[in-house]
Backbone as JSON, one array per atom type, in Angstrom:
{
  "sequence": "MGADSFIAVYGIKIALDPNNEDEVDACDSRTDPRCLAARKVGLESFSGRMTDGEDYFLYIGKRIAWVGVENEQYSAQTIERLLSVAEEVATKLKAAGFSQLPELHFQLIAQY",
  "N": [[-15.91, 3.73, 13.64], [-13.36, 5.32, 12.18], [-11.07, 8.02, 11.54], [-10.42, 10.43, 8.92], [-7.51, 9.68, 6.92], [-4.31, 9.77, 5.23], [-2.02, 8.1, 3.31], [1.56, 7.46, 2.15], [3.1, 5.82, 0.03], [5.55, 3.83, -1.32], [5.85, 2.12, -3.87], [3.94, -0.43, -5.63], [0.54, -0.09, -7.3], [-2.25, -1.78, -7.28], [-5.34, -2.44, -8.94], [-8.46, -3.44, -7.43], [-11.04, -5.59, -8.35], [-14.14, -4.6, -7.41], [-16.41, -6.02, -7.31], [-15.66, -8.75, -6.74], [-15.69, -10.07, -4.08], [-14.39, -12.26, -2.89], [-11.54, -11.58, -3.38], [-11.53, -8.74, -2.52], [-11.63, -9.44, 0.28], [-9.54, -11.16, 1.01], [-7.41, -9.67, 0.36], [-7.72, -7.74, 2.17], [-7.39, -9.23, 4.6], [-4.79, -9.96, 4.11], [-4.4, -12.46, 2.91], [-4.25, -12.92, 0.28], [-2.62, -14.14, -2.48], [-0.7, -12.41, -3.74], [0.0, -10.46, -1.38], [1.05, -12.28, 0.34], [3.11, -13.01, -1.35], [4.53, -10.73, -1.3], [4.76, -10.31, 1.54], [6.56, -12.46, 1.86], [9.23, -11.58, 0.99], [9.79, -9.39, 2.33], [8.33, -7.16, 2.14], [5.53, -4.74, 2.41], [1.74, -4.89, 2.43], [-1.14, -3.19, 1.78], [-4.3, -2.66, 1.56], [-7.72, -1.1, 0.41], [-10.14, 1.48, 0.08], [-10.95, 4.74, -1.06], [-13.17, 5.86, -0.14], [-16.72, 5.11, 0.49], [-18.25, 3.5, -2.25], [-16.2, 4.06, -4.15], [-13.44, 2.51, -5.98], [-11.63, -0.25, -5.22], [-8.17, -1.03, -3.73], [-4.95, -2.14, -3.83], [-1.93, -1.83, -2.53], [1.63, -2.52, -2.72], [4.69, -2.56, -1.22], [6.52, -0.39, 0.54], [5.48, 1.45, 3.34], [5.64, 4.99, 3.77], [4.65, 7.11, 4.96], [1.94, 7.53, 7.26], [-0.58, 9.58, 7.86], [-2.76, 11.34, 9.88], [-5.44, 11.86, 12.26], [-5.78, 9.77, 13.76], [-3.42, 8.43, 13.7], [0.0, 8.87, 12.6], [0.89, 12.41, 13.36], [2.45, 13.83, 11.97], [5.08, 13.57, 9.49], [8.32, 13.24, 8.25], [10.9, 12.72, 5.88], [14.16, 11.8, 5.04], [16.0, 12.51, 1.95], [17.97, 10.69, 1.64], [16.84, 8.28, 2.98], [14.63, 7.86, 1.39], [15.75, 7.22, -1.02], [16.95, 4.86, -0.43], [14.79, 3.42, 0.36], [13.45, 3.42, -2.11], [15.28, 1.87, -3.62], [15.36, -0.7, -2.22], [12.62, -1.49, -2.43], [12.36, -1.77, -5.2], [14.16, -3.89, -5.71], [13.07, -6.13, -4.17], [10.47, -6.1, -5.05], [10.92, -7.21, -7.72], [12.1, -9.62, -6.87], [9.73, -10.89, -5.75], [8.24, -11.39, -8.11], [6.79, -9.49, -9.29], [6.26, -7.35, -12.1], [5.71, -4.71, -12.47], [6.65, -1.15, -12.34], [7.82, 0.49, -9.51], [6.27, 3.21, -7.62], [5.92, 6.3, -6.35], [3.31, 6.65, -4.09], [0.33, 8.6, -3.14], [-2.11, 8.71, -1.06], [-5.46, 9.52, -0.14], [-7.61, 8.35, 2.66], [-10.94, 8.24, 3.14], [-13.23, 8.33, 5.76], [-16.1, 6.64, 6.1]],
  "CA": [[-15.44, 4.44, 12.52], [-12.32, 5.75, 12.18], [-10.76, 9.18, 10.99], [-9.81, 10.43, 7.66], [-5.96, 9.57, 6.96], [-3.42, 9.87, 4.34], [-0.89, 7.51, 3.22], [2.22, 7.76, 1.28], [3.59, 4.3, -0.37], [6.41, 3.6, -2.51], [5.6, 0.68, -4.5], [3.07, -0.49, -6.73], [-0.84, -0.08, -6.87], [-3.18, -2.8, -8.12], [-6.73, -2.14, -8.83], [-8.96, -4.88, -7.1], [-12.35, -5.56, -8.64], [-15.2, -4.3, -6.25], [-17.5, -7.1, -7.36], [-15.02, -9.97, -6.43], [-15.64, -10.02, -2.74], [-13.0, -13.08, -2.09], [-10.38, -10.99, -3.83], [-11.27, -7.85, -1.48], [-11.43, -9.99, 1.72], [-8.33, -11.73, 0.95], [-6.47, -8.66, 0.56], [-8.15, -7.01, 3.68], [-6.76, -10.14, 5.57], [-3.38, -10.21, 3.61], [-3.99, -13.95, 2.68], [-4.11, -12.93, -1.16], [-1.21, -14.59, -3.18], [0.17, -11.05, -4.03], [0.12, -10.09, -0.11], [1.75, -13.49, 0.74], [4.62, -12.86, -2.0], [5.15, -9.23, -0.63], [5.64, -10.31, 2.7], [7.95, -13.16, 2.04], [10.32, -10.69, 0.53], [9.85, -8.31, 3.32], [7.23, -5.7, 1.59], [4.06, -4.46, 3.3], [0.92, -4.66, 1.83], [-2.25, -2.21, 2.39], [-5.61, -2.5, 0.92], [-8.71, -0.38, 0.8], [-10.68, 2.45, -1.02], [-10.76, 6.12, -0.52], [-14.48, 6.2, 0.42], [-17.54, 4.18, 0.05], [-18.38, 3.51, -3.63], [-14.73, 3.97, -4.75], [-12.7, 1.16, -6.38], [-10.74, -0.87, -4.22], [-6.78, -1.03, -4.15], [-4.0, -2.98, -3.06], [-0.59, -1.53, -2.47], [2.47, -3.58, -2.44], [6.02, -1.7, -1.06], [6.87, 0.34, 1.88], [4.69, 2.58, 3.67], [6.6, 6.19, 3.69], [3.89, 7.87, 6.11], [0.42, 7.44, 7.32], [-0.79, 10.88, 8.72], [-4.07, 11.33, 10.4], [-5.63, 11.91, 13.71], [-5.36, 8.27, 14.52], [-1.96, 7.85, 12.84], [1.14, 9.81, 12.77], [0.55, 13.7, 13.34], [3.44, 14.64, 11.06], [6.01, 12.82, 8.95], [9.5, 13.79, 7.34], [11.84, 11.54, 5.54], [15.42, 12.36, 4.4], [16.17, 12.09, 0.76], [18.73, 9.5, 1.63], [15.79, 7.41, 3.39], [13.77, 7.72, 0.35], [16.45, 6.41, -2.09], [17.24, 3.63, 0.36], [13.63, 2.76, 0.34], [13.32, 3.01, -3.65], [16.19, 0.58, -4.24], [15.05, -1.9, -1.7], [11.55, -1.94, -2.93], [12.58, -2.38, -6.59], [14.72, -5.2, -5.85], [12.05, -6.79, -3.53], [9.33, -6.28, -5.98], [11.38, -8.02, -8.68], [12.26, -11.05, -6.28], [8.48, -11.52, -5.52], [7.78, -11.61, -9.4], [6.22, -8.17, -9.78], [7.07, -6.75, -13.1], [5.16, -3.39, -12.52], [7.51, -0.38, -11.76], [7.48, 1.31, -8.57], [6.26, 4.79, -7.88], [5.51, 6.96, -4.84], [1.81, 6.79, -4.08], [-0.26, 9.41, -1.96], [-3.62, 8.4, -1.1], [-6.58, 9.69, 0.74], [-8.54, 7.26, 2.81], [-11.91, 8.93, 3.94], [-14.27, 7.43, 6.31], [-17.64, 6.55, 5.3]],
  "C": [[-14.67, 5.13, 12.91], [-12.15, 7.4, 11.5], [-10.08, 9.12, 9.63], [-8.18, 10.28, 7.88], [-5.45, 9.7, 5.46], [-2.23, 9.16, 4.26], [-0.06, 7.89, 2.01], [3.09, 6.33, 1.1], [4.54, 4.25, -1.37], [6.12, 2.0, -2.87], [4.79, 0.6, -5.77], [1.51, -0.42, -6.28], [-1.45, -0.92, -7.9], [-4.51, -2.59, -7.84], [-7.46, -3.42, -8.53], [-10.52, -4.58, -7.8], [-13.48, -5.31, -7.51], [-16.09, -5.39, -6.07], [-16.88, -8.51, -6.97], [-14.79, -9.77, -4.95], [-14.5, -11.06, -2.18], [-11.77, -12.31, -2.48], [-10.29, -9.83, -2.8], [-11.11, -8.38, -0.09], [-10.22, -10.81, 1.95], [-7.24, -10.93, 1.14], [-6.7, -7.85, 1.81], [-7.38, -7.87, 4.57], [-5.39, -10.59, 5.33], [-3.19, -11.49, 3.57], [-4.04, -13.98, 1.05], [-2.64, -13.29, -1.51], [-0.11, -13.51, -3.24], [0.61, -10.56, -2.49], [1.21, -11.14, 0.37], [3.18, -13.39, 0.1], [5.21, -11.68, -1.37], [5.71, -9.61, 0.83], [6.7, -11.31, 2.94], [9.22, -12.77, 1.59], [10.51, -9.47, 1.5], [9.17, -6.96, 3.04], [6.14, -5.9, 2.24], [2.93, -4.39, 2.07], [-0.62, -3.79, 2.12], [-3.17, -2.3, 1.15], [-6.73, -1.61, 1.42], [-9.29, 0.38, -0.41], [-10.78, 3.65, -0.16], [-12.06, 6.53, 0.33], [-15.67, 5.26, -0.08], [-17.98, 4.43, -1.29], [-17.21, 3.84, -4.45], [-14.41, 2.6, -4.9], [-11.95, 0.74, -5.07], [-9.2, -0.7, -4.64], [-5.99, -1.7, -3.57], [-2.78, -2.31, -3.31], [0.41, -2.52, -1.87], [3.89, -2.74, -2.35], [6.26, -1.45, 0.36], [6.06, 1.34, 1.98], [5.72, 3.72, 4.16], [5.91, 6.7, 5.08], [2.56, 7.51, 6.05], [0.02, 8.37, 8.2], [-2.32, 10.81, 8.72], [-4.3, 11.56, 11.76], [-5.46, 10.55, 14.54], [-4.02, 7.48, 14.32], [-0.98, 8.75, 13.44], [0.29, 11.28, 12.72], [1.38, 14.41, 11.98], [4.51, 13.68, 10.71], [6.96, 13.5, 8.18], [10.42, 12.65, 7.11], [13.18, 12.19, 4.84], [15.4, 11.88, 2.9], [16.97, 10.75, 0.52], [17.74, 8.23, 2.06], [15.23, 6.98, 2.21], [14.43, 6.77, -0.84], [16.8, 5.09, -1.7], [15.94, 2.78, 0.0], [13.33, 2.28, -1.27], [14.22, 1.84, -4.17], [15.64, -0.46, -3.55], [13.6, -2.33, -2.42], [11.48, -2.61, -4.32], [13.08, -3.67, -6.58], [13.79, -6.3, -5.35], [11.01, -7.28, -4.52], [9.68, -7.36, -7.19], [11.29, -9.62, -8.1], [10.94, -11.65, -6.02], [7.89, -11.78, -6.88], [6.79, -10.56, -9.78], [6.78, -7.56, -10.98], [6.66, -5.15, -13.09], [6.36, -2.44, -11.81], [6.98, 0.48, -10.72], [7.3, 2.53, -8.59], [6.07, 4.93, -6.47], [4.21, 7.36, -4.94], [1.37, 7.92, -2.98], [-1.59, 9.18, -2.16], [-4.23, 8.59, 0.09], [-7.47, 8.66, 1.33], [-9.63, 7.95, 3.41], [-12.74, 8.01, 4.54], [-15.32, 7.55, 5.94], [-18.53, 5.92, 6.38]]
}
């Protein structure tokens, strides 16, 4: 069991059906077609859920920070880097066939 952490991702968030174990497992192993499409254009994918009983999610984009006891202790980004990531992610999402507009997401991942 790991420690609680907090991630910041610029990209899209896709809700996963918690009753569809095949989809959840494919996202966890990054073999889901959306994860493969993201990787093909140089984007990252991250799936999980906040805590036991919560809905699963899939992020496609670029991780900006992952802060926690077992991750980074601190993270800072310049506005220039954030603007560069925003432009890159928007272009690559479109190239991978995603139509959703990217956003900056902040997510707590609590261990259970």
